[in-house]
C-alpha positions as CSV (number, residue, x, y, z in Angstrom):
1,M,85.6,94.5,80.0
2,L,86.2,93.1,83.6
3,R,83.8,93.9,86.3
4,P,85.5,95.8,89.3
5,H,85.0,92.9,91.8
6,L,86.3,90.5,89.2
7,L,89.2,92.7,88.6
8,E,89.8,92.8,92.5
9,L,90.0,89.1,92.8
10,L,92.1,88.7,89.9
11,R,94.6,91.3,91.3
12,P,96.8,89.5,93.7
13,V,97.7,87.1,91.0
14,L,97.8,89.1,87.9
15,A,100.7,91.3,89.8
16,P,103.3,88.7,90.4
17,L,102.6,87.3,86.7
18,T,103.4,90.2,85.4
19,V,106.3,91.1,86.8
20,L,107.5,87.2,86.4
21,L,106.5,87.8,82.6
22,V,108.6,91.1,82.4
23,A,111.3,89.4,84.0
24,A,111.7,86.7,81.6
25,V,111.7,89.0,78.5
26,L,114.4,91.0,80.3
27,A,116.4,88.0,81.1
28,A,116.1,87.0,77.4
29,G,118.4,89.9,76.6
30,A,120.3,90.8,79.8
31,P,123.5,88.2,78.9
32,A,124.1,90.6,75.9
33,L,123.7,93.9,77.4
34,P,126.5,96.8,77.5
35,A,129.3,96.9,80.4
36,P,127.7,99.8,81.9
37,L,124.1,98.4,81.7
38,A,125.1,95.2,83.0
39,T,126.4,96.7,86.2
40,L,123.3,99.0,86.6
41,L,121.4,95.5,86.2
42,N,123.3,93.9,89.0
43,L,122.5,96.8,91.4
44,G,119.0,96.6,90.7
45,P,118.3,93.7,93.0
46,Y,120.3,95.7,96.0
47,L,118.0,98.7,95.3
48,V,114.7,96.8,95.3
49,L,115.5,94.3,98.0
50,F,117.0,96.8,100.5
51,L,113.5,99.0,99.7
52,G,111.3,96.4,100.2
53,S,112.8,94.8,103.5
54,V,112.5,98.8,104.9
55,I,109.1,99.0,103.7
56,S,107.9,95.7,105.1
57,V,109.6,97.0,108.3
58,W,107.6,100.1,108.3
59,F,104.1,98.4,107.6
60,N,105.3,95.9,110.4
61,R,104.8,92.4,107.7
62,G,107.2,90.1,109.0
63,R,106.7,87.2,106.7
64,A,107.4,89.9,103.9
65,F,110.3,90.8,105.9
66,V,112.0,87.5,106.0
67,A,111.7,86.9,102.4
68,L,112.9,90.1,101.5
69,A,116.0,90.0,104.2
70,S,116.7,86.4,103.0
71,L,116.9,87.4,99.3
72,L,119.0,90.4,100.1
73,A,121.5,88.2,102.0
74,A,121.7,85.4,99.4
75,Y,121.7,87.7,96.3
76,A,125.0,89.3,98.4
77,G,126.7,86.2,98.9
78,Y,126.3,85.3,95.8
79,A,127.8,88.4,94.3
80,I,130.3,87.9,96.6
81,A,131.1,84.7,96.0
82,L,131.1,85.3,92.0
83,E,134.3,87.6,92.9
84,L,136.1,84.4,93.7
85,G,135.0,83.1,89.9
86,A,132.6,81.6,88.1
87,Q,134.0,78.2,88.8
88,S,135.1,78.5,92.1
89,F,134.2,76.1,95.3
90,A,132.9,79.0,97.3
91,L,130.1,80.3,94.8
92,R,128.9,76.4,94.4
93,A,128.6,76.3,98.0
94,V,127.0,79.7,98.9
95,F,124.6,79.0,95.6
96,T,123.9,75.3,97.0
97,A,123.4,76.9,100.3
98,I,121.0,79.4,99.3
99,A,119.0,77.0,97.1
100,V,117.9,75.8,100.5
101,L,117.9,78.1,103.1
102,V,115.9,81.0,101.4
103,P,113.1,78.5,100.8
104,F,113.5,77.0,103.9
105,N,113.1,80.5,105.8
106,I,110.1,81.6,103.8
107,L,108.5,78.1,104.7
108,V,109.3,78.7,108.4
109,A,107.4,82.3,108.2
110,T,104.6,80.7,106.5
111,L,103.5,78.0,109.1
112,F,103.6,80.9,111.6
113,P,100.9,83.6,111.8
114,E,101.6,86.9,111.1
115,R,103.3,88.7,114.1
116,G,104.7,91.9,112.4
117,V,108.4,92.7,112.7
118,A,108.2,93.9,116.3
119,Q,107.2,91.3,118.0
120,H,108.1,89.3,121.1
121,R,111.1,86.8,120.7
122,N,112.0,88.3,117.4
123,Y,115.8,87.6,118.6
124,R,114.9,84.2,117.5
125,W,114.9,85.4,113.8
126,L,117.8,87.2,114.1
127,L,119.9,83.9,115.9
128,L,118.8,82.3,113.0
129,A,119.7,84.4,110.2
130,A,123.1,84.8,112.1
131,A,123.6,80.9,112.3
132,E,122.8,81.0,108.6
133,I,125.5,83.3,107.9
134,L,128.0,81.9,109.5
135,L,127.3,78.4,108.3
136,V,127.5,79.5,104.5
137,A,130.7,81.5,105.2
138,W,132.6,78.0,106.7
139,I,131.0,76.2,103.8
140,A,132.2,78.2,101.4
141,S,135.9,79.0,102.9
142,A,136.1,75.0,102.9
143,G,140.1,74.2,102.0
144,R,140.8,78.1,102.4
145,S,141.7,77.2,106.2
146,S,142.5,75.0,108.8
147,L,139.1,75.7,111.0
148,S,136.9,74.7,107.8
149,G,138.9,71.6,106.7
150,V,138.2,70.4,103.1
151,A,135.2,67.9,104.0
152,W,132.5,70.3,102.5
153,H,134.1,69.2,99.4
154,S,132.8,66.0,99.2
155,V,129.5,66.7,101.1
156,L,128.0,69.3,98.1
157,E,128.9,66.0,95.7
158,H,126.1,64.6,97.8
159,W,123.0,63.6,94.7
160,L,120.7,66.1,97.1
161,L,122.9,69.0,97.2
162,K,124.5,68.4,93.7
163,S,124.1,71.4,91.4
164,P,123.6,73.5,89.3
165,P,121.0,74.0,88.7
166,A,119.4,74.5,91.6
167,P,119.8,71.3,94.0
168,L,117.1,68.3,94.5
169,A,117.2,69.5,98.5
170,G,116.2,72.8,97.4
171,R,113.6,71.9,94.8
172,L,111.9,69.9,97.4
173,V,111.7,72.7,100.4
174,F,110.8,75.1,97.4
175,A,107.9,73.0,96.4
176,L,107.0,72.8,100.2
177,A,107.2,76.3,101.3
178,F,105.2,77.1,97.4
179,V,102.2,74.8,98.8
180,A,102.2,76.6,102.3
181,A,102.3,80.1,100.5
182,A,99.7,79.1,98.4
183,A,97.0,77.4,100.9
184,R,97.5,80.6,103.1
185,A,96.4,82.8,100.5
186,W,93.5,80.8,99.7
187,P,92.2,79.9,102.8
188,R,88.6,79.7,101.8
189,G,88.2,80.5,98.2
190,A,89.4,82.7,95.5
191,A,87.2,85.8,97.3
192,D,89.8,85.6,100.3
193,M,92.8,85.7,98.7
194,R,95.6,87.1,100.4
195,P,98.0,89.3,98.5
196,L,101.2,88.9,100.6
197,D,100.6,85.3,100.6
198,V,100.3,85.4,96.8
199,G,103.4,87.7,96.7
200,L,105.5,84.9,99.1
201,A,104.4,82.1,96.4
202,G,105.5,84.5,93.3
203,A,108.7,85.6,94.6
204,L,109.6,81.7,95.6
205,V,108.9,81.2,91.5
206,G,111.2,84.1,90.8
207,F,113.7,82.9,92.9
208,F,113.5,79.7,91.9
209,L,113.9,80.9,88.2
210,A,117.0,82.7,89.5
211,C,118.5,79.6,90.5
212,E,117.8,77.6,87.6
213,W,119.7,80.4,85.3
214,A,122.3,81.0,87.8
215,A,125.1,80.4,85.8
216,S,124.1,83.8,84.1
217,P,124.9,86.6,86.7
218,A,122.8,88.9,84.3
219,V,119.6,86.4,84.1
220,F,119.9,85.5,88.0
221,A,119.6,89.7,89.0
222,V,116.4,89.6,86.8
223,F,114.7,87.4,88.5
224,M,116.3,88.1,91.9
225,T,115.2,91.9,91.4
226,A,111.5,90.4,90.0
227,A,111.4,88.3,93.2
228,G,111.7,91.5,95.2
229,V,109.7,93.3,93.0
230,V,106.7,90.7,93.3
231,L,106.8,91.1,97.6
232,L,107.0,94.9,97.2
233,V,103.9,95.3,95.3
234,S,102.0,92.2,97.7
235,I,103.0,94.6,100.6
236,L,101.0,97.7,98.9
237,Q,98.1,95.2,98.2
238,E,98.0,93.6,101.3
239,S,98.1,97.1,103.3
240,H,95.2,98.3,100.7
241,R,93.5,95.2,101.8
242,L,93.4,96.2,105.3
243,A,92.7,99.5,104.8
244,F,89.6,98.6,102.4
245,R,88.4,95.0,103.5
246,D,86.4,94.0,106.5
247,E,88.7,91.5,108.3
248,L,85.3,89.9,110.2
249,T,83.3,89.5,107.1
250,G,85.6,89.4,103.9
251,L,83.4,92.2,102.4
252,P,85.1,95.9,101.5
253,G,84.8,98.3,104.1
254,R,83.3,102.0,104.6
255,R,86.3,103.4,102.9
256,A,85.8,101.1,99.8
257,L,82.2,102.0,99.6
258,D,82.9,105.8,99.7
259,E,85.3,105.0,96.5
260,R,82.5,103.2,95.0
261,L,79.9,105.6,95.2
262,S,82.2,108.3,94.1
263,G,82.9,106.5,90.8
264,L,79.2,105.9,89.9
265,G,77.8,107.1,86.8
266,P,73.9,109.1,86.6
267,V,72.1,105.9,87.3
268,Y,72.3,103.4,90.5
269,T,70.7,102.1,93.5
270,V,71.8,102.0,96.8
271,A,70.3,99.6,99.2
272,M,71.0,99.8,103.6
273,V,70.7,96.2,105.2
274,D,70.5,95.9,108.7
275,V,70.3,92.8,111.0
276,D,67.1,92.8,112.9
277,H,67.5,92.5,116.7
278,F,71.4,92.0,116.3
279,K,71.7,93.5,120.0
280,R,69.7,90.9,121.1
281,F,71.7,88.1,119.5
282,N,74.6,89.3,121.1
283,D,73.3,90.0,124.7
284,T,71.8,86.2,124.4
285,H,73.7,84.2,122.5
286,G,77.5,86.1,122.9
287,H,79.6,88.4,120.8
288,D,80.8,84.7,119.0
289,V,77.4,84.1,117.8
290,G,77.0,87.8,117.3
291,D,80.0,87.4,114.9
292,Q,78.7,84.0,113.0
293,V,75.5,86.5,112.5
294,L,77.6,89.0,110.3
295,K,80.0,86.5,108.4
296,L,76.4,84.7,107.7
297,V,74.5,87.6,106.6
298,A,77.9,89.0,104.9
299,T,78.3,85.7,102.7
300,R,74.8,85.8,101.4
301,L,75.0,89.3,100.4
302,A,78.2,88.9,98.8
303,E,76.1,86.7,96.7
304,I,73.2,88.7,95.4
305,D,72.4,88.6,91.9
306,G,71.5,91.6,89.5
307,G,75.2,93.1,89.6
308,G,74.9,94.3,93.2
309,R,78.4,94.5,95.4
310,A,78.1,94.3,98.8
311,F,79.9,96.4,101.6
312,R,80.3,96.4,105.3
313,Y,79.0,99.8,106.2
314,G,79.6,99.6,110.2
315,G,78.4,97.7,112.9
316,E,75.2,95.2,111.9
317,E,74.7,97.3,108.8
318,F,75.7,96.8,105.6
319,A,75.4,98.8,102.0
320,V,74.7,96.7,98.6
321,V,75.2,99.1,95.4
322,F,73.8,98.6,92.2
323,A,75.7,100.2,89.5
324,D,73.8,101.3,86.5
325,T,70.2,99.7,87.7
326,R,67.3,101.1,88.4
327,L,65.2,100.4,91.8
328,D,62.9,98.5,90.0
329,V,65.4,96.2,88.6
330,A,67.3,96.1,91.7
331,Y,64.1,95.4,93.9
332,P,63.3,91.9,93.3
333,H,67.2,90.7,93.6
334,L,67.2,92.3,97.3
335,E,63.7,90.5,98.2
336,N,64.9,87.3,97.4
337,M,68.4,87.8,99.1
338,R,65.8,89.3,102.3
339,R,63.7,85.9,102.2
340,S,66.7,83.4,101.4
341,I,68.1,84.9,104.7
342,E,65.0,84.9,106.6
343,H,64.4,80.9,105.5
344,Y,67.9,80.0,106.6
345,R,68.7,78.2,109.3
346,M,72.2,78.8,110.9
347,A,73.9,76.3,112.6
348,V,75.5,77.7,115.9
349,R,78.9,76.1,116.7
350,G,79.8,75.1,120.3
351,L,82.5,76.5,122.5
352,D,84.8,73.5,121.8
353,R,84.4,74.3,117.7
354,P,87.8,75.9,116.7
355,K,87.5,79.7,115.5
356,D,90.5,79.2,113.2
357,P,88.8,79.3,109.9
358,E,91.3,76.8,108.2
359,A,90.3,74.4,111.3
360,G,87.0,74.9,111.0
361,S,86.8,74.4,107.3
362,K,88.7,71.1,108.0
363,M,86.1,69.8,110.7
364,R,83.3,70.7,108.4
365,A,84.5,68.8,105.4
366,G,84.5,65.7,107.9
367,P,81.6,63.6,108.5
368,A,78.8,64.9,110.4
369,T,78.7,62.9,113.3
370,E,76.9,65.2,115.8
371,P,74.3,67.5,115.4
372,P,74.7,71.0,115.8
373,D,74.7,72.5,119.1
374,R,71.5,75.1,117.9
375,T,69.9,76.7,114.8
376,L,68.9,80.2,114.9
377,S,67.2,82.1,112.4
378,V,68.3,85.6,111.4
379,T,66.4,88.2,109.5
380,I,67.3,91.7,107.9
381,S,65.4,95.1,107.3
382,I,66.5,96.7,103.9
383,G,66.0,100.4,102.3
384,A,66.8,101.2,99.1
385,A,67.0,104.2,97.2
386,E,68.0,105.2,93.5
387,R,69.5,108.2,92.1
388,D,66.6,110.8,90.7
389,G,66.1,114.2,89.7
390,M,65.6,114.8,93.4
391,L,68.6,112.5,94.7
392,T,71.4,113.9,92.8
393,S,74.7,113.0,95.1
394,P,75.7,109.6,96.4
395,G,75.5,111.0,99.7
396,Q,71.5,112.2,99.3
397,V,70.8,108.8,97.8
398,V,72.5,106.7,100.9
399,R,70.6,108.9,103.1
400,A,67.4,108.0,101.3
401,A,68.2,104.7,101.4
402,D,68.9,104.8,105.2
403,A,65.6,106.7,105.9
404,A,64.0,103.8,104.0
405,L,65.9,101.3,106.3
406,Y,64.2,103.0,109.3
407,R,60.9,102.9,107.8
408,A,61.0,99.0,107.3
409,K,62.2,98.9,111.0
410,R,59.3,100.7,112.4
411,A,56.7,98.8,109.9
412,G,58.0,95.7,111.8
413,R,61.4,94.6,110.4
414,N,62.1,91.5,108.6
415,R,60.9,93.7,105.1
416,L,62.1,96.0,101.9
417,A,61.0,99.4,101.9
418,R,61.7,102.2,99.0
């Protein structure tokens, strides 16, 4: 059975994979569906993509809204053009356009930081959407009016735009968008994966599969629906992550701790951890260094052995939960953690050091040309308690661990008390 923290790491990837696998199974039988079911299937993308767009606005998720709105407009354009005939130039033009524009929109949205739907100058996205819709309509009407002319017929014969299946230009933009979404999803490794960007990558795969089987409207509808479901699930996962995970340290937050404590069995140990003299760090070195201290401690606590799971309790305080573990067993792991933090020399970045994690990672990966501005040592105090005949509820165990923590601090700090 997978451990809870491993499930948490895999969940953002499992959801898109599951949706896409189910879609592949449904797509295999979609072309043979009876007419009433086929009609219902064609309505699926409208329902899912519209619902996803509304929820992305509700949760103020800008990148998700751009992706869902683009997919919704693409499917609507495909369905309208299909009415003109499966072999019509209009359908071919619309398909070529959406195969390029949908991943292009997602790529552009991915390259910018998340600012939400209601953002300053968001009218630029509206202008871009209007321009794209007008452009596609103009191309699709080629040969039908003097305004559109017939030049687009020869343009779409270019080897970059020739289709089906998806044109090479669309595949290139898709590859760029997928790489950008994947890079944003895992900025600092699997432990920091971001569900919404994983969902964007998964939705791109669903859309790509839809384009590869665009000759079958039923299969196209299945994979477009799957792309919408992937994004819808990722929005919910991202909202859960923001509610339950501490943004500064990356550890699960207080809500996640309460949830974990409520699900423990009859045997467990809770340790409360506090950064010694943290206010002095902030007053002497500034809040930026204080944040670095918290990140350092959080990173070390996340790597604790013995099955412990770390949480950000609040401020400079953390909690470590050992499920199905007695205090005598957890004690040496906590002591080893305390010592490792005590002996670690933290290099403090200068004022010119980029605060963006991705830029900082690139700088650390390069050659070390200059020594760090200064190094600091950090210590922690730990109080631990286990559930027993006297302490029967999680709240009582946490309070006992907190009392042990204050005994450790009164005894001189940088020690473990029980």
